N, CA and C of each residue as an Amber inpcrd file, in Angstrom:
protein
   510
 107.8740000  95.4390000 114.8180000 108.3770000  94.0970000 114.5640000
 107.2210000  93.2000000 114.1470000 107.4470000  92.4280000 113.1110000
 106.4880000  91.4120000 112.6810000 107.2960000  90.1960000 112.2570000
 106.8630000  89.0150000 112.6930000 107.5960000  87.7820000 112.4250000
 106.6720000  86.7930000 111.7370000 107.1690000  86.1780000 110.6730000
 106.4300000  85.0950000 110.0140000 106.5540000  83.8520000 110.8740000
 105.4250000  83.2420000 111.1890000 105.4500000  82.0160000 111.9850000
 105.2930000  80.7640000 111.1270000 104.3980000  80.8360000 110.1390000
 104.1100000  79.6390000 109.3390000 103.4230000  80.0380000 108.0380000
 103.4520000  79.1060000 107.0790000 102.7890000  79.3030000 105.7890000
 102.0860000  78.0250000 105.3880000 101.0370000  78.1750000 104.6100000
 100.3330000  77.0170000 104.0740000  99.3500000  77.4680000 103.0160000
  98.6540000  76.4990000 102.4300000  97.6380000  76.8030000 101.4270000
  96.2590000  76.5950000 102.0290000  95.3160000  77.4060000 101.5650000
  93.9450000  77.3410000 102.0650000  92.9930000  77.3800000 100.8870000
  92.1680000  76.3530000 100.7570000  91.1440000  76.3270000  99.7160000
  89.8630000  76.9200000 100.2960000  89.2860000  77.8880000  99.5710000
  88.0360000  78.5120000  99.9980000  87.0260000  78.3950000  98.8640000
  85.7950000  78.7690000  99.1380000  84.8010000  78.7410000  98.0630000
  85.0590000  79.8490000  97.0450000  86.0260000  80.7260000  97.3220000
  86.4060000  81.7940000  96.4000000  87.8170000  81.6000000  95.8580000
  88.2910000  80.3900000  95.8390000  89.6030000  80.1000000  95.2780000
  90.6170000  79.6950000  96.3240000  91.8290000  79.4120000  95.8570000
  92.9010000  78.9660000  96.7400000  93.8220000  80.1300000  97.0870000
  94.1540000  80.2190000  98.3510000  95.0220000  81.2670000  98.8760000
  96.2500000  80.6430000  99.5080000  97.3120000  81.4170000  99.5470000
  98.4750000  81.0870000 100.3710000  98.2700000  81.8520000 101.6660000
  98.3610000  81.1690000 102.7800000  98.1880000  81.8040000 104.0870000
  99.5490000  81.9620000 104.7500000  99.7830000  83.1660000 105.2750000
 100.9980000  83.4010000 106.0620000 100.5640000  83.9160000 107.4280000
 100.9970000  83.2310000 108.4720000 100.6830000  83.6030000 109.8460000
 101.8230000  84.4670000 110.3810000 101.4590000  85.6060000 110.9410000
 102.4270000  86.5580000 111.5010000 102.1780000  86.7440000 112.9960000
 103.2190000  87.2190000 113.6770000 103.1250000  87.5290000 115.1100000
 103.8600000  88.8400000 115.3570000 103.2260000  89.7650000 116.0820000
 103.8430000  91.0780000 116.3220000 104.3340000  91.2600000 117.7530000
 104.4290000  90.1650000 118.4980000 104.8730000  90.2480000 119.8900000
 103.7180000  90.2270000 120.8710000 102.4930000  90.4630000 120.3590000
 101.3010000  90.4280000 121.2050000 100.1640000  89.6110000 120.5990000
  99.9750000  89.7600000 119.2830000  98.8450000  89.1020000 118.6240000
  99.2950000  88.4430000 117.3350000  98.5310000  87.4090000 116.9640000
  98.7200000  86.7990000 115.6630000  97.8190000  87.4950000 114.6490000
  98.2950000  87.6320000 113.4480000  97.5390000  88.1460000 112.3120000
  97.8930000  87.2500000 111.1420000  97.0700000  87.2590000 110.1110000
  97.4690000  86.4860000 108.9510000  97.0780000  87.1650000 107.6630000
  97.8130000  86.8020000 106.6300000  97.5550000  87.2920000 105.2840000
  97.1390000  86.1060000 104.4310000  96.0560000  86.2850000 103.6920000
  95.6440000  85.3340000 102.6680000  95.9900000  85.9770000 101.3310000
  96.7580000  85.2920000 100.5210000  97.2690000  85.8710000  99.2860000
  96.8470000  85.0020000  98.1150000  96.2330000  85.6420000  97.1320000
  95.9020000  84.9400000  95.8930000  96.7640000  85.5290000  94.7860000
  97.4500000  84.6630000  94.0650000  98.2460000  85.1040000  92.9320000
  99.5940000  85.6720000  93.3330000 100.3080000  86.1720000  92.3310000
 101.6310000  86.7530000  92.5270000 101.4610000  88.2410000  92.7960000
 101.8130000  88.7060000  93.9780000 101.5740000  90.1010000  94.3690000
 102.8630000  90.8800000  94.6370000 103.9900000  90.2130000  94.7370000
 105.2400000  90.9120000  95.0600000 105.5860000  91.9190000  93.9670000
 105.7760000  93.1720000  94.3710000 106.1340000  94.2370000  93.4500000
 104.9820000  94.7370000  92.5870000 103.8380000  94.1200000  92.7060000
 102.6780000  94.4750000  91.8790000 102.0160000  95.7640000  92.3670000
 101.4230000  96.4780000  91.4310000 100.7260000  97.7240000  91.7300000
  99.2160000  97.4800000  91.7220000  98.4960000  98.2890000  92.4920000
  97.0270000  98.2610000  92.5240000  96.4570000  96.9010000  92.9240000
  97.0990000  96.2160000  93.8350000  96.6420000  94.8990000  94.2850000
  95.4450000  95.0900000  95.2170000  94.3530000  94.3790000  94.9260000
  93.1880000  94.4510000  95.8140000  93.5900000  93.9750000  97.2050000
  93.1530000  94.6990000  98.2330000  93.5390000  94.3630000  99.6000000
  92.4010000  94.6770000 100.5590000  92.0050000  93.6760000 101.3240000
  91.0280000  93.8480000 102.3870000  91.7620000  93.6830000 103.7090000
  91.7340000  94.7220000 104.5610000  92.2280000  94.6070000 105.9310000
  90.9870000  94.4520000 106.7830000  90.8510000  93.2880000 107.4060000
  89.6020000  92.9120000 108.0670000  89.8480000  92.6060000 109.5390000
  89.0260000  93.1620000 110.3860000  89.1120000  92.8830000 111.8250000
  88.1290000  91.7930000 112.2010000  88.5210000  90.9780000 113.1570000
  87.6870000  89.8690000 113.5890000  86.3300000  90.3580000 114.0740000
  85.3300000  89.5100000 113.8950000  83.9720000  89.7980000 114.3640000
  83.3170000  88.4690000 114.7340000  83.3190000  88.1670000 116.0020000
  82.7670000  86.8970000 116.4750000  81.3020000  86.7560000 116.0840000
  80.5170000  87.8110000 116.2620000  79.0930000  87.7420000 115.9320000
  78.8740000  87.3080000 114.4840000  79.5480000  87.9540000 113.5490000
  79.3100000  87.6910000 112.1260000  79.9680000  86.4060000 111.6420000
  81.2450000  86.2220000 111.9850000  81.9900000  85.1070000 111.4140000
  81.7720000  83.7740000 112.1180000  81.4570000  83.8020000 113.3790000
  81.2610000  82.5430000 114.1090000  79.7920000  82.2240000 114.3410000
  78.9780000  83.2630000 114.5520000  77.5760000  83.0350000 114.8920000
  76.6040000  83.4360000 113.7810000  77.1340000  83.8780000 112.6240000
  76.3100000  84.2730000 111.4780000  75.2660000  85.3250000 111.8250000
  75.6420000  86.2720000 112.6480000  74.7430000  87.3580000 113.0320000
  74.3350000  88.1690000 111.8080000  73.1150000  88.6530000 111.8430000
  72.6150000  89.5300000 110.7840000  72.5930000  90.9860000 111.2530000
  73.2100000  91.2450000 112.4010000  73.2180000  92.5980000 112.9650000
  74.4280000  93.4270000 112.5260000  75.3050000  92.8470000 111.7440000
  76.4120000  93.6140000 111.1710000  76.7090000  93.0360000 109.7980000
  77.5430000  93.7190000 109.0490000  77.8320000  93.2790000 107.6850000
  79.2630000  92.7790000 107.5080000  79.9190000  92.4090000 108.5900000
  81.3240000  91.9740000 108.5210000  81.5090000  90.7510000 107.6260000
  80.6730000  89.7660000 107.7890000  80.8000000  88.5420000 107.0000000
  80.5870000  88.8490000 105.5140000  79.5870000  89.6650000 105.2270000
  79.3030000  90.0210000 103.8440000  80.4460000  90.8250000 103.2170000
  81.0470000  91.7220000 104.0030000  82.1840000  92.4900000 103.4840000
  83.3510000  91.5680000 103.1310000  83.5740000  90.5690000 103.9600000
  84.6340000  89.6080000 103.6770000  84.3080000  88.8150000 102.4160000
  83.0680000  88.3690000 102.2780000  82.6770000  87.6020000 101.0920000
  82.8040000  88.4360000  99.8170000  82.3410000  89.6770000  99.8600000
  82.4590000  90.5640000  98.7000000  83.9290000  90.7500000  98.3370000
  84.7560000  90.9490000  99.3420000  86.1910000  91.1350000  99.0910000
  86.8000000  89.9100000  98.4340000  86.4700000  88.7270000  98.9320000
  87.0180000  87.5000000  98.3510000  86.4950000  87.2810000  96.9290000
  85.2460000  87.6250000  96.6760000  84.6990000  87.5070000  95.3240000
  85.4390000  88.4300000  94.3590000  85.6970000  89.6630000  94.7830000
  86.4080000  90.6190000  93.9430000  87.8450000  90.1710000  93.6820000
  88.4910000  89.6330000  94.7200000  89.8650000  89.1260000  94.5620000
  89.8720000  87.9310000  93.6100000  88.9080000  87.0360000  93.7590000
  88.8310000  85.8720000  92.8590000  88.6450000  86.3350000  91.4110000
  87.7670000  87.2930000  91.1960000  87.5120000  87.8150000  89.8450000
  88.7760000  88.4340000  89.2480000  89.5330000  89.1560000  90.0740000
  90.7730000  89.8050000  89.6240000  91.9170000  88.8000000  89.4470000
  91.8440000  87.6820000  90.1800000  92.8840000  86.6610000  90.0760000
  94.0570000  86.8650000  91.0120000  94.0390000  87.9640000  91.7570000
  95.0880000  88.2030000  92.7520000  94.5800000  89.2210000  93.7590000
  95.1350000  89.1180000  94.9560000  94.7700000  90.0480000  96.0150000
  95.1880000  89.5210000  97.3760000  94.9020000  90.3380000  98.3670000
  95.3330000  90.0340000  99.7330000  94.1880000  90.3180000 100.6960000
  94.0020000  89.4150000 101.6490000  93.1390000  89.6620000 102.8030000
  94.0390000  89.5950000 104.0170000  94.0120000  90.6460000 104.8290000
  94.7600000  90.6370000 106.0870000  93.7390000  90.6100000 107.2160000
  93.8680000  89.6070000 108.0770000  92.9520000  89.4080000 109.1980000
  93.6590000  89.8370000 110.4770000  93.0400000  90.7720000 111.1900000
  93.5810000  91.2680000 112.4500000  92.6360000  90.9120000 113.5910000
  93.1770000  90.4730000 114.6960000  92.3710000  90.1760000 115.8840000
  92.0560000  91.4950000 116.5950000  90.9480000  92.1150000 116.1980000
  90.5690000  93.4230000 116.7480000  89.0590000  93.4760000 116.9470000
  88.5470000  92.5180000 117.6500000  87.1080000  92.4230000 117.9140000
  86.5700000  93.7450000 118.4480000  85.3710000  94.0770000 118.0490000
  84.7090000  95.2770000 118.5790000  85.4530000  96.5570000 118.2580000
  85.9310000  96.6680000 117.0110000  86.7470000  97.8240000 116.5870000
  87.9130000  98.0660000 117.5440000  88.5000000  96.9640000 117.9990000
  89.6700000  97.0510000 118.8630000  89.3490000  97.2000000 120.3400000
  88.0750000  97.3250000 120.6660000  87.6590000  97.4800000 122.0610000
  87.4150000  96.1500000 122.7580000  87.3050000  95.0740000 122.0170000
  87.0570000  93.7580000 122.5840000  85.5880000  93.3660000 122.5200000
  85.3510000  92.0960000 122.7800000  83.9900000  91.5570000 122.6930000
  83.0820000  92.1120000 123.7930000  83.6580000  92.3830000 124.9530000
  82.8630000  92.9600000 126.0490000  82.2130000  94.2750000 125.6140000
  82.9800000  95.1310000 124.9590000  82.4470000  96.4140000 124.4760000
  81.3260000  96.1790000 123.4700000  81.5130000  95.1900000 122.6250000
  80.4870000  94.8750000 121.6390000  79.1980000  94.4450000 122.3310000
  79.3120000  93.5610000 123.2980000  78.1180000  93.1130000 124.0290000
  77.4370000  94.2670000 124.7570000  78.2360000  95.1180000 125.3820000
  77.6710000  96.2550000 126.1290000  76.9660000  97.2530000 125.2090000
  77.4020000  97.3520000 123.9630000  76.8740000  98.3730000 123.0480000
  75.6730000  97.9150000 122.2300000  75.3440000  96.6430000 122.2790000
  74.2840000  96.0920000 121.4270000  72.9520000  96.8170000 121.6130000
  72.5720000  97.1050000 122.8410000  71.2770000  97.7550000 123.0850000
  71.1920000  99.1100000 122.3750000  72.2770000  99.8470000 122.3780000
  72.2970000 101.1490000 121.7020000  72.2150000 100.9840000 120.1870000
  72.9150000 100.0000000 119.6790000  72.8910000  99.7630000 118.2330000
  71.4980000  99.3350000 117.7980000  70.8340000  98.5310000 118.5900000
  69.4760000  98.0760000 118.2360000  68.4660000  99.2150000 118.2580000
  68.8060000 100.2930000 118.9480000  67.9440000 101.4900000 118.9460000
  68.2640000 102.4040000 117.7650000  69.1910000 101.9710000 116.9050000
  69.4980000 102.7310000 115.7090000  70.7650000 103.5560000 115.7660000
  71.5080000 103.4670000 116.8470000  72.7430000 104.2410000 116.9710000
  73.8440000 103.5670000 116.1510000  74.6380000 104.3380000 115.4050000
  75.7800000 103.7350000 114.7010000  76.7230000 103.0500000 115.6970000
  77.3730000 101.9760000 115.2440000  78.2030000 101.1740000 116.1460000
  79.2590000 102.0000000 116.8620000  79.9390000 102.8880000 116.1530000
  81.0010000 103.6740000 116.7920000  80.4440000 104.5470000 117.9100000
  79.2690000 105.1300000 117.7010000  78.6350000 105.9400000 118.7510000
  78.1600000 105.0650000 119.9040000  77.7210000 103.8570000 119.5960000
  77.2850000 102.9270000 120.6450000  78.4570000 102.5550000 121.5540000
  79.6450000 102.3940000 120.9850000  80.8230000 102.1260000 121.8140000
  81.0840000 103.2910000 122.7620000  81.0030000 104.4940000 122.2450000
  81.2160000 105.6820000 123.0940000  80.1660000 105.7720000 124.1940000
  78.9480000 105.4240000 123.8620000  77.8580000 105.5060000 124.8420000
  78.0950000 104.5970000 126.0520000  78.8510000 103.5240000 125.8520000
  79.1330000 102.6090000 126.9700000  80.5590000 102.7560000 127.4930000
  81.2290000 103.8510000 127.1040000  82.5150000 104.1810000 127.7130000
  83.7570000 103.6970000 126.9890000  83.6420000 103.3150000 125.7390000
  84.7960000 102.8500000 124.9650000  85.0970000 103.8310000 123.8420000
  86.2260000 103.6290000 123.1800000  86.5860000 104.4600000 122.0310000
  85.6930000 104.1140000 120.8450000  85.4340000 105.1110000 120.0170000
  84.6580000 104.8860000 118.7870000  85.3370000 103.8360000 117.9210000
  86.6500000 103.8960000 117.8570000  87.4210000 102.9620000 117.0500000
  88.8230000 102.8790000 117.6560000  89.1190000 101.7560000 118.2820000
  90.4150000 101.5800000 118.9440000  91.3440000 100.6730000 118.1420000
  91.0210000 100.4520000 116.8830000  91.8460000  99.5520000 116.0760000
  93.2100000 100.1560000 115.7650000  94.1700000  99.2550000 115.5710000
  95.5440000  99.6180000 115.2270000  95.8930000  98.8520000 113.9510000
  96.2150000  99.5810000 112.8980000  96.4980000  98.9470000 111.6170000
  97.9990000  98.8310000 111.3320000  98.8200000  99.0570000 112.3450000
 100.2660000  98.9860000 112.1190000 100.7040000  97.5780000 111.7230000
 100.0920000  96.5340000 112.2870000 100.4570000  95.1610000 111.9020000
 100.1370000  94.9180000 110.4300000  99.0020000  95.4320000 109.9630000
  98.6400000  95.2690000 108.5480000  99.6750000  95.9420000 107.6560000
 100.1030000  97.1340000 108.0420000 101.1170000  97.8480000 107.2610000
 102.4310000  97.0650000 107.2320000 102.8280000  96.5150000 108.3630000
 104.0660000  95.7320000 108.4240000 103.9660000  94.4810000 107.5520000
 102.7930000  93.8590000 107.5490000 102.5810000  92.6720000 106.7100000
 102.6700000  93.0520000 105.2370000 101.9920000  94.1300000 104.8520000
 102.0310000  94.5620000 103.4510000 103.4540000  94.9210000 103.0230000
 104.1960000  95.5550000 103.9040000 105.5870000  95.8700000 103.5930000
 106.4240000  94.5990000 103.4800000 106.1720000  93.6120000 104.3420000
 106.8860000  92.3410000 104.2770000 106.5850000  91.6040000 102.9680000
 105.3570000  91.7420000 102.4880000 104.9520000  91.0780000 101.2400000
 105.4840000  91.7970000  99.9990000 106.0740000  92.9730000 100.2110000
 106.6930000  93.7550000  99.1310000 105.7150000  94.0930000  98.0060000
 104.5040000  94.4920000  98.3990000 103.4960000  94.9070000  97.4290000
 103.8140000  96.3400000  97.0040000 103.7340000  96.6150000  95.6970000
 104.0170000  97.9690000  95.2060000 102.9860000  98.9740000  95.6870000
 101.7090000  98.6720000  95.4710000 100.6140000  99.5120000  95.9720000
  99.3620000  98.6660000  96.0720000  98.4270000  99.1310000  96.8950000
  97.1780000  98.3920000  97.1000000  95.9770000  99.2670000  96.7790000
  94.9490000  98.6050000  96.3030000  93.6350000  99.2050000  96.1210000
  92.7810000  98.6310000  97.2410000  92.4430000  99.4540000  98.2090000
  91.7730000  98.9890000  99.4190000  90.3110000  98.6370000  99.1710000
  89.9080000  97.4830000  99.6850000  88.5160000  97.0620000  99.6960000
  87.9730000  97.4420000 101.0720000  87.3240000  98.5990000 101.1430000
  86.9000000  99.1190000 102.4420000  85.8040000 100.1550000 102.2760000
  85.0980000 100.3930000 103.3500000  84.1330000 101.4880000 103.4400000
  84.6400000 102.5270000 104.4300000  85.8890000 102.4050000 104.8500000
  86.4610000 103.2350000 105.8960000  87.6990000 103.9550000 105.3700000
  87.5120000 105.2050000 104.9450000  88.6350000 105.9860000 104.3990000
  89.7250000 106.2110000 105.4450000  89.3680000 106.2480000 106.7300000
  90.3720000 106.4380000 107.7810000  91.3880000 105.2990000 107.7990000
  90.9330000 104.0940000 107.4650000  91.8330000 102.9430000 107.4340000
  92.9530000 103.1830000 106.4250000  92.6100000 103.7390000 105.2830000
  93.6230000 103.9870000 104.2550000  94.5940000 105.0700000 104.6940000
  94.1090000 106.0760000 105.4100000  94.9910000 107.1350000 105.9190000
  96.0080000 106.5580000 106.8910000  95.5600000 105.6660000 107.7520000
  96.4600000 105.0550000 108.7370000  97.5030000 104.1710000 108.0590000
  97.0890000 103.4000000 107.0610000  98.0500000 102.5560000 106.3530000
  99.0760000 103.4090000 105.6210000  98.6140000 104.4880000 105.0010000
  99.5190000 105.4000000 104.2930000 100.5360000 105.9920000 105.2610000
 100.0780000 106.3350000 106.4660000 100.9770000 106.8910000 107.4800000
 102.0720000 105.8960000 107.8690000 101.8020000 104.5970000 107.6880000
 102.7880000 103.5590000 107.9970000 103.5910000 103.1390000 106.7620000
 103.5020000 103.9130000 105.6830000 104.3390000 103.6700000 104.5180000
 103.7580000 102.7880000 103.4360000 102.4830000 102.4630000 103.5180000
 101.8410000 101.6580000 102.4790000 101.3040000 102.5940000 101.4050000
 101.6100000 102.3030000 100.1500000 101.0770000 103.1140000  99.0600000
  99.6750000 102.6160000  98.7170000  98.6820000 103.4750000  98.9630000
  97.2920000 103.1500000  98.6500000  96.9340000 103.8850000  97.3630000
  96.6730000 103.1160000  96.2970000  96.4070000 103.7170000  94.9960000
  94.9300000 103.9850000  94.7590000  94.0580000 103.4440000  95.6260000
  92.6300000 103.6740000  95.4530000  91.8230000 102.9400000  96.5030000
  90.5270000 103.2070000  96.4730000  89.5860000 102.5840000  97.4000000
  88.4360000 102.0260000  96.5830000  88.0350000 100.8000000  96.9070000
  86.8640000 100.1930000  96.2910000  85.9270000  99.7960000  97.4200000
  84.6900000 100.2450000  97.3630000  83.7130000  99.9880000  98.4220000
  83.3240000  98.5170000  98.4770000  83.0170000  98.0650000  99.6970000
  82.4680000  96.7220000  99.9000000  81.0460000  96.8210000 100.4470000
  80.3890000  97.9490000 100.1790000  78.9950000  98.1330000 100.6220000
  78.1050000  97.1490000  99.9100000  77.0980000  96.7090000 100.6190000
  76.1290000  95.7680000 100.0340000  75.1570000  96.5080000  99.1480000
């Protein structure tokens, strides 16, 4: 179940988006939409999980903020696309897991392994809300802006047609 709560327009430094706020019974998520995407094929799409360190504190210890900026730049250049924001801090493990894992990451351990080292899942994210949002938006297919091929597999399993992947690596 996914329910639309509200809609509005949002001006960003990468253009104007239509914002739709959704609720799945537990968490709010939102879609930022540029251009006409209903029924369209190969629509650029970034499914992005929250990151307090990067987005609120401008941390340089992860690339979340940069991935979002690259995605918005690519969407602006294309003239249409979607950003879906999910509240899934710490790869779905929460901010506590992120704080506990920092010491391991600073020693050079990949973030997913650092989560495991402190007793959490490598990746506890759930992309079902993103799939429900994309289905609600009636997008024909999406070209994912991601560095995580597993994300596309999960969306496909929920009925989203993924026509390709475009990296957001720096």
